[in-house]
C-alpha angles and dihedrals in degrees: 000000000000122000128196120198133185117232118211114063090358104063098006119053115209099171096112092044094053090048091049094052094044090050091048089055093047093243095126132024120272092246094051116140119187149106128276090263092054091049089050093054091047092050094044090055091063125086109285085007098158093052091046091050092052090051091051091049091053091054096043097046092041128033094005097047090102087070092061124093140212115260111257110272098021095107094050092047092052092045091053090049090051091047089054094046095245119155115238123188128183113220114191135179096218129136118226093246135028124206118234108168110302095341127091107219117208099232098175094048090050091051093050091048090053093050091049091049089054090051094235099109112036135151098255139070092272093068111129090208118064097199143350116216122190122197126191097221138030090239090057090050092052091048091049093051090051092047094051095047095211117199089227134013126191121197139150097221124084087198087070105035096041094051109122092220091072111090119250086227088075109081110221133208120193111212113215114157093185093044091232100113119089123210126193099192101029137063109247117234128181102199144024087246087066090047090050090050094047099047106025107020119174120022113255123228089247091057091046091049092051094049091046089054091051092051103037100027091232135077120252120247093210136014122195117183106220097180123223149222130273100302108027145029128216132209122187110227123202117192128205091262089055094252113148127215137171116237107203125199108202126206109248117230127164091214095057131021102217094177094056094041094056101033093047092044094053092043092051094043091048090053090050090057099256108152100176092082130064122265116254109236101185136270149185110275096193091053093044091232123132138176124224139179109275110247119199122196147109131280117254099242098159108034119199138186093277090055091052088051089053091053093047091048090053097049088045090057090048091050089050090056094057091099094047114116092233090068101041094101097028112134125249121272117263109277090007117170129198101178139028090251092056091052090050091049091049089055092054091048092052090049092050091049091051093048096046100040107036135107115263106277123158090191092054096050092043090053092049095047100040104033114013103044096048090052091045090057092046096049093042091055093047093046093051091048093050101038109141125237112336127042118284091253097044111112124226117258118243095255088059094053127085139206104256135188082207096200091059131160146081091304086071098044135089120206117225127212091262090054092251118133131236116204121222139172107054097165091129098041121141145086117334145148107279088219089064092047089054094046095047089051092055096044099045108120092213092067121092103196131158119224088254092058092044090054090048089054093048094049092046091050090050089056093048102040103024135243094286092064091053091048089055090048091053091056097040092046093104095049092048089050090053090051089057091048086061095042088057087059096054090107087073091059117097094211091052091051092049091053090049092052094055094040097047100027087234108138095173122110120254110263120246089237091057091050091048089051091052091050092050091048092051092048091049092051090047090058091050091050091048092057097039109039097091094049117010103203096217092053099047 
C-alpha cells in the first residue's frame, strides 16, 4: 500500500504561529483564539489585507516554521505505517522560495528542517517518511498524484481532492479539523485519529510486539488483545519469564494528554506509597502507548457498603496528597471546572462539538433544539442566581481543590480475592472541584447504586471535602446532569466513534438501534434533571 499525504495544514499545524504573527503586528486582539483560516479572514478584512496575508504566510512557512507543531496523532500514524512496511510520501505544493519583503525565504528547506527535527524524515533506514516531493504549482501536484496512483491521499484542500483528474482508484480523505470544509470526492475527517481508524484500524500483533520491544527492551512471548473502551485499547503481554503487563494504547487528543495524565499519575502515586493503583512501567509518549502492571480481579457487579467505604478511603488518601510536592504542578483533570461559569461554558462546548461533529440525525438535532437547549438556558439562569458564596465566575482556590481520577466509580475498579479494590483507568486524572467528582460519581450510568449507598457516598464526601463542597454540588446538580445527558450522546460523534474503532478493533458502524437507545436514555435523564435541579432529594 502506498500513501500520499499533503504537508502544510495537514501534517504540520500552523494555527498558533499565524495567531502569533498577526498579534505581533496588531492585526488581531491579544486574546484572539482561532484557526489559521479565521486569522486569514480577519487579516484579509484589513486595508491591503491580501498583501499583508501573503507576507505573513512567507514568515510562517519560512523562518517561523520551527514554531509550528505536528497535528496530534501524526507521529503515531506514520510510525504504524513504518511498522507495517507501508510506503508514505509527502506531496506538497510549495515553491522553493517565498517572498517576504526584499528577502527570499527558503520554504522547502525550512519544511525539511522541521520534518527532520520531528524525527519523521531522516537520512537513514528508520525514516518514517519514504520521500518528500515538492511541486511549484497546484496543477503539477494534481498531475503528480494522478501519475503515482496512490492507494490513499490525504489533503486539506478540496481544490486538490475534488479535481476530476485524480483517479477514483485513489481513496481520498479530506482533512478539516474544524469540520467547516466540504469535499465532494473525499471523506471528511477532523483528526488524525479518524485517519488512523480509516486507513489502519486495529493494531496488529506485529505492531504490538515492536512497540513492546521498544518499551521493555525484550520481545513478548504472548500477546492477547483484550480490547478496550472508548478511548483506549489494552493488550495483555506475557514475557518469557512469565511476567504479565498491560500494554495500553491511548487515544490521542490535542485537548487532553491521556497518556501523560495516567502514566504520571500512577508514577507519582506509586512513589507516594499508594498501592491500590497499578505500577507504571514506562512507555512511549509520542506514540501514546504505555505499559502498566497487569491487574487481575473481578468486576464489582453488586456493590455494597464495604465497597463504598473502599472508594471513600481512596479519595480521602488522594485528597490528603494535594499538598504533596509531587502534585504541585500537576495539570488539571480532563473537563475540570473551578467555577459555575466554567461548568456552564463546558456544557456549551460539548453541545457545539456534538452539533458540529455528529452523524446526520434529524432526531438528535430536534431533541437538542426543542428539549435540551431550552432546559440548559433555564438551569443556567437558576444556577447562576443561586450560586453559593463567591461570585459565579470566581474560581476555587487551590486548598479547596482535590486530586481527582475524574472518571471514578466501580466501572473502573477490580475486586481482589480479599475483597479490596484496585483502581484503574486514570486517563482523566488531575486537579478538580471535589463537588464535580461527587456529582459525576452519582450520575455515572455504569453505576448500580441504591439510595442507601448513594447517601453513604454523600455523607462520606461531606466528611472528606467539607460542607461547602456539598453546597456547591447541590446548586450545580442540574448542570452536571446536563453534562451527562450529552455524554450519553457521544456515540453520535464521529471522533468518538473513530477512537472506539482503534481502541476496540471494531470497525463496524454503530447500529441505528443503539443510537436510538442512547437518545432515549439522554431524554429520560433530561426529564429527571428537569424535576430535580432545584432541590436534589439526596442532597437535601
